[in-house]
C-alpha positions in Angstrom: -7.3 -4.5 -23.1 -5.1 -3.5 -25.9 -1.5 -2.9 -24.9 0.0 0.2 -26.6 3.5 0.2 -25.0 6.3 -2.2 -25.2 8.4 -2.1 -21.9 11.0 -4.5 -20.5 13.4 -4.5 -17.6 15.7 -2.0 -19.3 13.0 0.5 -20.7 13.7 4.1 -19.4 11.3 6.8 -18.7 12.8 8.7 -21.8 12.2 5.7 -24.1 8.5 5.3 -22.7 7.8 8.9 -23.4 9.3 8.6 -27.0 6.6 5.7 -27.6 3.9 7.9 -26.1 4.8 10.8 -28.3 4.6 8.7 -31.2 1.3 7.1 -30.4 -0.1 10.6 -29.6 0.6 11.6 -33.3 -1.3 8.5 -34.4 -4.3 8.3 -31.9 -4.9 11.9 -30.9 -8.6 12.7 -31.9 -7.7 15.7 -34.1 -5.5 13.6 -36.2 -7.3 11.9 -39.3 -8.2 8.2 -38.0 -7.6 9.1 -34.4 -10.1 8.2 -31.7 -10.8 9.9 -28.6 -11.7 6.6 -26.8 -8.3 4.9 -27.9 -6.3 8.1 -27.1 -7.7 8.0 -23.5 -7.1 4.3 -23.1 -3.6 4.9 -24.3 -3.1 7.8 -21.8 -4.2 5.6 -19.0 -1.9 2.7 -20.0 1.0 5.4 -20.2 0.3 6.6 -16.7 0.4 3.1 -15.5 3.6 2.3 -17.2 5.2 5.5 -15.8 4.3 4.7 -12.3 5.7 1.2 -12.7 9.0 2.5 -14.2 9.2 5.2 -11.4 8.8 2.3 -8.8 11.4 0.3 -10.4 13.8 3.2 -10.6 13.2 3.8 -6.9 14.0 0.3 -6.0 17.1 0.3 -8.0 18.2 3.5 -6.1 17.6 1.6 -2.9 19.9 -1.2 -3.9 22.4 1.1 -5.2 22.2 3.0 -1.8 22.7 -0.1 0.2 25.7 -1.1 -1.9 27.3 2.3 -1.9 26.6 2.4 1.9 28.6 -0.9 2.4 31.5 0.1 0.3 31.5 3.7 1.8 32.0 1.9 5.3 34.8 -0.3 3.8 36.4 2.6 2.2 36.3 4.6 5.6 37.9 1.7 7.3 40.6 1.3 4.7 41.3 5.1 5.0 41.4 5.0 8.7 43.9 2.0 8.6 46.0 3.8 5.9 46.0 7.1 8.0 46.5 5.3 11.4 47.8 1.6 11.1 47.8 1.5 14.9 43.9 1.5 14.6 43.9 -2.1 13.5 45.8 -3.0 16.8 43.4 -1.1 18.7 40.5 -2.6 17.1 42.1 -6.2 17.5 42.5 -5.2 21.4 39.0 -4.2 21.8 37.9 -7.4 20.0 40.1 -9.5 22.4 38.7 -7.6 25.4 35.0 -7.2 24.6 34.5 -9.8 21.7 30.8 -10.1 22.3 29.9 -6.5 21.8 32.0 -6.2 18.8 30.5 -9.2 17.2 27.0 -7.9 18.1 27.6 -4.5 16.5 29.0 -6.1 13.5 26.2 -8.6 13.3 23.6 -5.8 13.7 25.1 -4.0 10.6 25.3 -7.1 8.6 21.7 -8.0 9.4 20.3 -4.6 8.6 22.2 -4.7 5.3 20.8 -8.4 4.5 17.2 -7.6 5.4 17.4 -4.5 3.3 18.9 -6.2 0.4 16.5 -9.2 0.5 13.5 -6.9 0.8 14.6 -4.9 -2.2 15.4 -7.9 -4.3 12.1 -9.7 -3.4 10.2 -6.6 -4.4 12.2 -6.4 -7.6 11.1 -9.9 -8.6 7.3 -9.1 -8.0 7.5 -6.8 -11.1 
């Protein structure tokens, strides 16, 4: 199978579309030297490339969302501490009185974050 498109990890949909438009000018059946067969093969490859790039973009967005979520939680904690410094003391008191449940809550959040991050990174490597 002939490869019409050159894509790498950094290729954007806009760049792919530019390659597609250039190839259309060369391969379209109405253009001298164009071929219906080659044009259709190129279109099928283009559709596959678009799907692959959209999948990669969705995966990147998931990673960004997970990271933004973690930093959002940290920012909320920092804001709470800034606005109400005694909240640190209340948390420390809760931790001292009910260490098990606090550790479980923190552990569950960390596990969910870790599972999502690992799942996303593994699927990224499969590309």
